[in-house]
Wavefront OBJ file of the C-alpha trace (Angstrom):
o trace
v -53.305 -14.126 57.036
v -55.851 -12.927 54.604
v -53.317 -11.455 52.358
v -51.287 -14.633 52.427
v -54.377 -16.580 51.359
v -55.005 -14.127 48.416
v -51.449 -14.163 47.319
v -50.747 -17.988 47.290
v -54.190 -18.758 45.821
v -53.491 -16.352 42.987
v -49.981 -17.748 42.341
v -51.349 -21.329 42.342
v -54.084 -20.370 39.886
v -51.730 -18.675 37.607
v -49.259 -21.574 37.493
v -52.076 -23.995 36.944
v -53.267 -21.906 34.005
v -49.809 -21.681 32.506
v -49.335 -25.425 32.923
v -52.638 -26.263 30.942
v -51.688 -23.738 28.144
v -48.315 -25.096 27.628
v -49.757 -28.568 27.818
v -52.179 -27.729 24.978
v -49.214 -26.763 22.726
v -48.729 -30.627 21.973
v -51.736 -30.340 19.738
v -50.457 -27.615 17.472
v -48.210 -30.006 15.444
v -46.686 -27.092 13.498
v -50.042 -26.302 11.817
v -51.244 -22.845 11.799
v -54.946 -24.174 11.352
v -54.508 -26.017 14.697
v -52.880 -22.820 16.231
v -55.503 -20.242 15.097
v -58.864 -22.273 14.973
v -58.106 -25.427 17.072
v -58.224 -27.750 13.850
v -62.026 -26.831 13.505
v -62.850 -29.403 15.886
v -64.310 -27.824 19.114
v -67.208 -29.938 20.389
v -70.211 -28.202 21.996
v -69.105 -28.000 25.652
v -65.789 -26.648 24.820
v -66.983 -24.348 22.148
v -69.700 -22.910 24.408
v -67.333 -22.444 27.274
v -64.789 -20.602 25.058
v -67.473 -18.449 23.549
v -68.799 -17.681 26.910
v -65.232 -16.785 28.239
v -64.862 -14.357 25.409
v -67.792 -12.487 26.592
v -67.121 -12.673 30.379
v -63.986 -10.613 30.851
v -62.637 -8.295 33.359
v -64.629 -5.367 31.888
v -67.964 -7.281 32.215
v -67.230 -8.196 35.845
v -64.906 -5.551 37.555
v -65.796 -2.758 35.135
v -69.432 -3.649 35.349
v -69.408 -3.382 39.098
v -67.713 0.010 39.250
v -70.110 1.213 36.518
v -73.165 0.013 38.434
v -71.973 1.274 41.762
v -71.464 4.762 40.427
v -74.346 5.342 37.833
v -76.907 2.587 38.466
v -77.802 -1.037 37.471
v -78.074 -0.419 33.851
v -74.741 1.315 33.427
v -73.012 -1.776 34.377
v -75.525 -4.477 33.456
v -75.484 -3.162 29.855
v -72.078 -4.791 29.432
v -73.051 -8.517 30.119
v -76.506 -7.910 28.508
v -75.008 -6.425 25.325
v -72.640 -9.357 25.055
v -75.312 -11.891 25.782
v -77.485 -10.254 23.045
v -74.574 -10.435 20.540
v -74.190 -14.264 21.263
v -77.920 -14.650 20.653
v -78.124 -12.885 17.413
v -74.985 -14.519 16.191
v -76.296 -17.985 16.939
v -79.658 -16.978 15.193
v -78.266 -15.398 12.091
v -74.428 -15.662 11.681
v -72.995 -18.697 13.344
v -73.963 -21.393 10.731
v -73.097 -19.625 7.478
v -69.868 -18.210 8.987
v -68.814 -21.704 10.292
v -69.756 -23.234 7.046
v -67.387 -20.879 4.947
v -64.227 -22.365 6.467
v -62.531 -19.099 7.327
v -59.580 -18.547 9.374
v -60.127 -14.986 10.498
v -63.162 -12.653 10.235
v -61.202 -10.175 7.933
v -61.201 -13.224 5.437
v -64.872 -12.714 4.957
v -64.369 -9.181 3.781
v -61.686 -10.405 1.313
v -63.927 -13.188 -0.092
v -66.956 -10.829 -0.350
v -65.394 -7.380 -1.090
v -61.712 -7.794 -2.063
v -58.221 -7.229 -0.774
v -58.506 -3.555 -0.108
v -61.553 -3.851 2.159
v -59.869 -6.935 3.861
v -56.768 -4.677 4.773
v -58.739 -1.624 5.945
v -61.043 -3.919 8.142
v -58.038 -5.822 9.565
v -56.325 -2.491 10.647
v -59.475 -1.245 12.368
v -59.916 -4.688 14.156
v -56.323 -4.689 15.253
v -56.619 -1.204 16.858
v -60.008 -2.258 18.486
v -58.549 -5.300 19.973
v -55.449 -3.680 21.301
v -58.062 -1.581 23.518
v -59.850 -4.786 24.475
v -56.393 -6.424 25.679
v -55.503 -3.354 27.512
v -58.732 -3.244 29.446
v -58.077 -6.650 30.678
v -54.512 -6.124 31.563
v -55.650 -3.122 33.543
v -57.777 -5.236 35.794
v -54.892 -7.594 36.330
v -52.685 -4.680 37.254
v -54.936 -3.372 39.917
v -55.516 -6.854 41.302
v -51.695 -7.601 41.523
v -51.157 -4.304 42.932
v -53.685 -4.775 45.646
v -53.383 -8.470 46.403
v -49.796 -9.428 45.580
v -48.129 -6.143 46.545
v -46.558 -5.450 43.238
v -46.656 -2.012 41.448
v -49.371 -1.339 38.854
v -46.749 -1.454 36.150
v -45.338 -4.693 37.466
v -48.830 -6.233 37.793
v -49.676 -5.408 34.100
v -46.243 -6.679 33.050
v -46.539 -10.024 35.018
v -50.115 -10.767 33.752
v -49.094 -9.957 30.113
v -46.055 -12.163 30.388
v -48.114 -15.031 31.612
v -50.826 -14.770 28.994
v -48.310 -14.295 26.224
v -46.402 -17.337 27.308
v -49.265 -19.978 27.171
v -51.065 -18.256 24.201
v -48.017 -18.248 21.950
v -47.269 -21.899 22.927
v -50.744 -23.541 22.378
v -52.767 -21.054 20.376
v -56.570 -21.527 20.425
v -56.211 -25.049 21.809
v -54.598 -23.379 24.814
v -57.226 -20.623 24.983
v -60.077 -23.120 24.757
v -58.820 -25.569 27.413
v -57.871 -22.708 29.808
v -61.233 -20.933 29.238
v -63.235 -23.983 30.181
v -61.496 -23.916 33.635
v -61.682 -20.209 33.930
v -65.340 -19.881 33.182
v -66.307 -22.515 35.674
v -64.454 -20.639 38.366
v -66.031 -17.299 37.292
v -69.492 -19.009 37.484
v -69.088 -20.319 40.913
v -67.430 -17.054 42.107
v -70.269 -14.837 40.883
v -73.045 -16.884 42.244
v -71.224 -17.431 45.618
v -70.561 -13.772 46.043
v -74.231 -12.859 45.299
v -75.556 -15.441 47.769
v -73.295 -14.144 50.523
v -74.396 -10.353 49.923
v -78.031 -11.404 49.986
v -77.925 -13.572 52.965
v -75.752 -11.218 55.118
v -76.750 -7.677 53.921
v -79.715 -8.087 51.626
v -80.283 -5.403 48.921
v -80.013 -1.658 49.785
v -80.715 -0.186 46.435
v -80.716 3.752 46.281
v -83.642 5.339 44.486
v -83.354 5.494 40.810
v -80.321 3.008 40.409
v -82.009 -0.427 40.470
v -83.100 -2.708 37.646
v -86.618 -1.346 37.650
v -85.538 2.192 37.404
v -86.266 2.299 33.763
v -85.353 6.067 33.383
v -81.816 4.785 33.208
v -83.014 3.697 29.636
v -85.386 6.339 28.738
v -83.889 9.666 30.130
v -80.859 11.121 28.832
v -80.336 12.927 32.192
v -80.241 9.481 33.854
v -77.728 8.068 31.455
v -80.070 6.542 28.949
v -77.876 7.436 25.775
v -74.658 6.035 27.450
v -76.479 2.911 28.592
v -77.985 2.181 25.117
v -74.738 3.089 23.390
v -73.065 0.573 25.670
v -75.769 -2.258 25.027
v -75.750 -1.547 21.303
v -71.873 -1.165 20.887
v -71.476 -4.700 22.409
v -74.687 -6.416 20.946
v -73.561 -5.697 17.455
v -69.877 -4.560 17.738
v -68.838 -7.882 19.049
v -70.055 -9.526 15.871
v -66.875 -8.439 14.185
v -64.640 -9.312 17.258
v -61.661 -11.140 16.039
v -61.523 -13.689 18.862
v -65.303 -14.185 18.876
v -65.380 -15.289 15.277
v -62.317 -17.234 15.555
v -64.301 -19.397 18.214
v -67.183 -19.692 15.752
v -64.813 -20.895 13.029
v -63.252 -23.522 15.472
v -66.584 -25.271 16.261
v -66.828 -28.822 14.757
v -69.902 -27.995 12.779
v -72.327 -25.338 11.920
v -74.924 -26.607 14.112
v -72.406 -26.785 17.118
v -71.451 -23.214 16.487
v -75.082 -22.217 16.640
v -75.926 -24.166 19.808
v -72.665 -23.041 21.426
v -73.826 -19.353 21.057
v -77.115 -19.949 22.814
v -75.525 -21.691 25.752
v -72.877 -19.037 26.121
v -75.484 -16.386 25.807
v -77.310 -17.724 28.920
v -74.023 -18.154 30.728
v -72.968 -14.720 30.195
v -76.037 -13.338 31.962
v -75.694 -15.735 34.787
v -72.144 -14.664 35.517
v -72.458 -10.971 34.642
v -75.708 -9.828 36.172
v -74.721 -10.836 39.781
v -71.846 -8.253 39.789
v -74.375 -5.586 38.754
v -76.770 -6.481 41.574
v -73.940 -6.700 44.181
v -72.765 -3.334 43.117
v -76.107 -1.589 44.018
v -75.482 -2.462 47.797
v -71.751 -2.200 47.661
v -71.645 1.470 48.849
v -73.871 1.052 51.815
v -72.107 -2.118 52.824
v -68.782 -0.321 52.733
v -70.200 2.677 54.472
v -71.503 0.328 57.334
v -67.985 -1.243 57.547
v -66.317 2.202 57.647
v -64.372 1.430 54.541
v -63.444 3.984 51.975
v -62.965 2.386 48.543
v -59.554 3.364 47.149
v -59.787 1.735 43.615
v -62.344 -0.681 42.419
v -65.401 -1.115 44.563
v -65.306 -4.832 44.258
v -61.772 -4.993 45.551
v -62.715 -3.152 48.745
v -65.578 -5.469 49.286
v -63.349 -8.550 49.020
v -60.606 -7.093 51.214
v -62.810 -5.806 54.001
v -66.207 -7.694 54.029
v -66.094 -10.984 52.418
v -64.576 -14.149 53.933
v -61.070 -14.903 52.724
v -61.918 -18.161 51.045
v -64.862 -16.578 49.171
v -62.836 -13.464 48.429
v -60.139 -15.631 46.862
v -62.586 -17.467 44.742
v -64.055 -14.162 43.464
v -60.684 -12.727 42.766
v -59.621 -15.828 40.781
v -62.934 -15.565 38.913
v -62.078 -11.877 37.921
v -58.579 -12.906 37.052
v -59.955 -15.854 34.980
v -62.214 -13.575 33.063
v -59.362 -11.242 32.399
v -57.099 -13.999 31.123
v -59.778 -15.725 29.022
v -60.304 -12.527 26.921
v -56.612 -11.321 26.854
v -55.358 -14.534 25.399
v -57.984 -14.535 22.714
v -57.201 -10.821 22.000
v -53.468 -11.499 21.631
v -53.983 -14.590 19.317
v -56.666 -12.945 17.298
v -54.954 -9.707 16.568
v -51.544 -11.285 15.853
v -53.286 -13.776 13.525
v -54.940 -10.922 11.704
v -51.860 -9.011 11.214
v -49.895 -11.985 9.849
v -52.685 -13.389 7.699
v -54.692 -10.455 6.502
v -52.360 -7.564 6.705
v -49.082 -9.052 5.677
v -50.999 -11.554 3.461
v -49.395 -14.736 4.692
v -51.572 -17.827 3.913
v -51.776 -21.234 5.494
v -48.797 -23.277 4.400
v -46.713 -20.507 3.011
v -46.190 -16.847 2.506
v -48.407 -14.808 0.224
v -49.977 -18.049 -0.951
v -46.571 -19.691 -1.893
v -44.821 -22.716 -0.374
v -42.018 -22.704 2.009
v -43.353 -23.848 5.264
v -46.088 -22.790 7.390
v -44.777 -19.225 7.784
v -48.257 -18.222 9.077
v -47.635 -20.009 12.351
v -44.133 -18.535 12.819
v -45.091 -14.924 11.933
v -48.250 -14.949 14.138
v -46.196 -16.044 17.140
v -43.721 -13.337 16.539
v -46.446 -10.674 16.185
v -48.015 -11.965 19.406
v -45.082 -10.250 21.294
v -45.786 -6.852 19.519
v -49.428 -7.052 20.275
v -48.756 -7.830 24.039
v -46.384 -5.004 24.330
v -48.969 -2.580 22.724
v -51.605 -3.841 25.218
v -49.300 -3.069 28.128
v -48.713 0.549 26.749
v -52.301 1.240 26.364
v -53.083 -0.198 29.809
v -50.566 2.110 31.346
v -51.867 5.068 29.377
v -55.646 4.558 30.118
v -56.029 2.887 33.380
v -59.945 2.056 32.944
v -61.699 -1.199 32.477
v -65.226 -0.982 31.208
v -64.450 2.125 28.951
v -61.741 0.272 27.143
v -64.015 -2.613 26.350
v -66.674 -0.269 24.933
v -64.273 1.924 22.981
v -62.787 -1.155 21.352
v -66.204 -2.479 20.213
v -67.397 1.043 19.362
v -65.007 1.136 16.293
v -66.221 -2.049 14.805
v -69.900 -1.261 15.408
v -69.380 2.129 13.634
v -67.999 0.742 10.262
v -67.707 -2.961 10.048
v -70.916 -4.546 11.205
v -73.116 -3.311 8.208
v -70.761 -4.619 5.460
v -70.655 -7.978 7.460
v -74.442 -8.253 7.584
v -75.053 -6.798 4.184
v -72.575 -9.081 2.597
v -74.261 -12.206 4.003
v -77.999 -11.113 3.534
v -78.235 -8.226 1.067
v -77.685 -9.136 -2.754
v -76.941 -5.421 -3.600
v -74.021 -5.055 -1.387
v -70.866 -4.023 -3.223
v -67.163 -3.283 -2.555
v -67.626 0.361 -3.035
v -70.556 0.520 -0.588
v -68.447 -1.347 2.015
v -65.602 1.001 1.737
v -68.040 3.947 1.892
v -69.436 2.612 5.133
v -66.145 1.835 6.714
v -64.844 5.345 5.942
v -67.971 7.156 6.815
v -68.732 5.353 10.063
v -65.247 4.927 11.469
v -64.246 8.568 10.551
v -67.405 9.875 12.209
v -66.773 8.008 15.353
v -63.043 8.858 15.740
v -64.046 12.728 15.039
v -66.744 12.511 17.668
v -64.506 10.709 20.020
v -61.714 13.228 19.882
v -64.159 16.149 20.381
v -66.037 14.538 23.503
v -64.629 15.307 26.903
v -66.064 12.128 28.236
v -66.517 8.465 26.774
v -69.326 6.391 28.542
v -69.270 8.553 31.594
v -65.440 8.627 32.129
v -63.053 11.440 31.254
v -61.440 11.211 28.008
v -57.765 10.981 28.798
v -56.822 9.322 25.608
v -57.430 11.900 22.880
v -59.450 15.025 23.514
v -59.411 18.131 21.495
v -60.927 20.813 23.654
v -63.949 22.660 22.104
v -67.206 24.255 23.072
v -69.373 22.265 20.515
v -69.773 19.031 22.586
v -70.199 18.544 26.155
v -70.622 15.573 28.385
v -74.451 15.696 27.875
v -73.804 14.377 24.533
v -72.020 11.240 25.663
v -73.290 8.086 24.261
v -74.783 9.670 21.103
v -71.609 9.239 19.150
v -71.923 5.573 19.514
v -75.518 5.667 18.140
v -74.980 8.242 15.325
v -71.638 6.625 13.767
v -73.198 3.304 12.549
v -76.310 5.168 11.104
v -73.921 7.401 9.026
v -72.118 4.236 7.922
v -75.364 2.458 7.011
v -76.605 5.300 4.835
v -73.295 5.417 3.085
v -73.425 1.704 2.514
v -76.927 1.627 1.115
v -76.548 4.668 -1.063
v -73.164 3.707 -2.547
v -74.038 0.069 -2.962
v -77.298 0.996 -4.955
v -75.130 3.341 -7.161
v -72.503 0.909 -7.907
v -74.355 -2.354 -8.053
v -74.017 -4.485 -11.277
v -75.970 -7.701 -11.513
v -73.707 -10.907 -12.333
v -75.000 -14.428 -13.002
v -75.583 -16.255 -9.691
v -73.229 -19.152 -10.779
v -70.374 -16.630 -11.306
v -70.912 -15.247 -7.790
v -70.787 -18.725 -6.427
v -67.464 -19.448 -8.191
v -65.935 -16.158 -6.970
v -66.867 -17.124 -3.372
v -65.466 -20.549 -3.820
v -62.299 -19.419 -5.308
v -61.868 -16.716 -2.444
v -62.364 -19.332 0.216
v -60.064 -21.807 -1.434
v -57.411 -18.967 -1.553
v -57.285 -18.799 2.274
l 1 2 3 4 5 6 7 8 9 10 11 12 13 14 15 16 17 18 19 20 21 22 23 24 25 26 27 28 29 30 31 32 33 34 35 36 37 38 39 40 41 42 43 44 45 46 47 48 49 50 51 52 53 54 55 56 57 58 59 60 61 62 63 64 65 66 67 68 69 70 71 72 73 74 75 76 77 78 79 80 81 82 83 84 85 86 87 88 89 90 91 92 93 94 95 96 97 98 99 100 101 102 103 104 105 106 107 108 109 110 111 112 113 114 115 116 117 118 119 120 121 122 123 124 125 126 127 128 129 130 131 132 133 134 135 136 137 138 139 140 141 142 143 144 145 146 147 148 149 150 151 152 153 154 155 156 157 158 159 160 161 162 163 164 165 166 167 168 169 170 171 172 173 174 175 176 177 178 179 180 181 182 183 184 185 186 187 188 189 190 191 192 193 194 195 196 197 198 199 200 201 202 203 204 205 206 207 208 209 210 211 212 213 214 215 216 217 218 219 220 221 222 223 224 225 226 227 228 229 230 231 232 233 234 235 236 237 238 239 240 241 242 243 244 245 246 247 248 249 250 251 252 253 254 255 256 257 258 259 260 261 262 263 264 265 266 267 268 269 270 271 272 273 274 275 276 277 278 279 280 281 282 283 284 285 286 287 288 289 290 291 292 293 294 295 296 297 298 299 300 301 302 303 304 305 306 307 308 309 310 311 312 313 314 315 316 317 318 319 320 321 322 323 324 325 326 327 328 329 330 331 332 333 334 335 336 337 338 339 340 341 342 343 344 345 346 347 348 349 350 351 352 353 354 355 356 357 358 359 360 361 362 363 364 365 366 367 368 369 370 371 372 373 374 375 376 377 378 379 380 381 382 383 384 385 386 387 388 389 390 391 392 393 394 395 396 397 398 399 400 401 402 403 404 405 406 407 408 409 410 411 412 413 414 415 416 417 418 419 420 421 422 423 424 425 426 427 428 429 430 431 432 433 434 435 436 437 438 439 440 441 442 443 444 445 446 447 448 449 450 451 452 453 454 455 456 457 458 459 460 461 462 463 464 465 466 467 468 469 470 471 472 473 474 475 476 477 478 479 480 481 482 483 484 485 486 487 488 489 490 491 492 493 494 495 496 497 498 499 500
């Protein structure tokens, strides 16, 4: 009976999501600006909901719970806290100027400020990064469908990817925004409902050294402090250059709406994410009392064996909602960056010339390629939280400093940006390949056996790489800076934006 409730509930939700997404396609009207940034017309409620949905994904719910249950509160809570921090910082410093520029994608900023070469390199890094993000959300869906719909893991990932691709390629960011609003409401109710059930029926049974007040998790390397800080900072800053995140900023109807939406979404991300971290602290003792051994995600074991079917279904749909809300943005954002910034197709034509809105067509075609790549990575690395962190790690290492420097430091130069991207990203990739673990999980993606680095160094690569990039950016920018008249700088920026 319970299995039937789960199955039919998930199927009905998926069909409803698909229906909303396809309905939203009516608003595209053959225009790539409508498809990519929702016509730049999202009002505060919808803009805040879609920003919150970008942060609250399966990694910040399912991955959060697994990490908290295994390593302690801060290991999992660092995910929603880091994402909330990013929203707050973006609202305070970035949302208004970035929305005011009238960009289509975040790599457009690098082109306007630093030129085509920097735009191309940044676009490639972002595309790789978001392929990991997409994969992490497909992994959660694969496990869920395997457990509750009886599909294979491969079949589950394939089914979820097909669904997300179908409504995303139909309705673009309009479809993303409308489905996000529904999905984030479900996630909010599901998270708070599950927390209330656990507190009322079981209370909190927190093992020593694992709770929110066990601050050694943030101060002692032996208790995971380096990994926890790496997680928090990678998300707090790395998400600033997230393709789908900035697309939502650009889509807000005004700079002030973009700013306010970030603040609302920042609070909402904590409200949804933290309950999963708290629940995880008691999960092991609850399962032990029920004589249940978790075979897979801890949260799934709770929902199958402890939680009432109706509440379990609500939480499952909440997790699935979180997965869909980020997967659709990852597909749309990555394909748009490839079409617009890598292949150079501009709005209304190809390579800046006429001939129809080729940007819309090519973005839709590339969406299929990105979806297939996400499926491949999801099958290769069946982890959730780790894939999220790895994706944002790359952006944190080399792209955040040129973004902030380009906005707020008058000495920033193209050469400095290139030096930062090369030094930060290369350092991160080398350290990644030499580390046996990544954020506490075995590195099964690319590990070169060596005796120099052990798991005790885990977390430090994330902290070291952006510092290397920052130093390279400052030194090279200082050496290559040549003053130009303010008016000429304004003309260059205006022409760069108009060329988009």
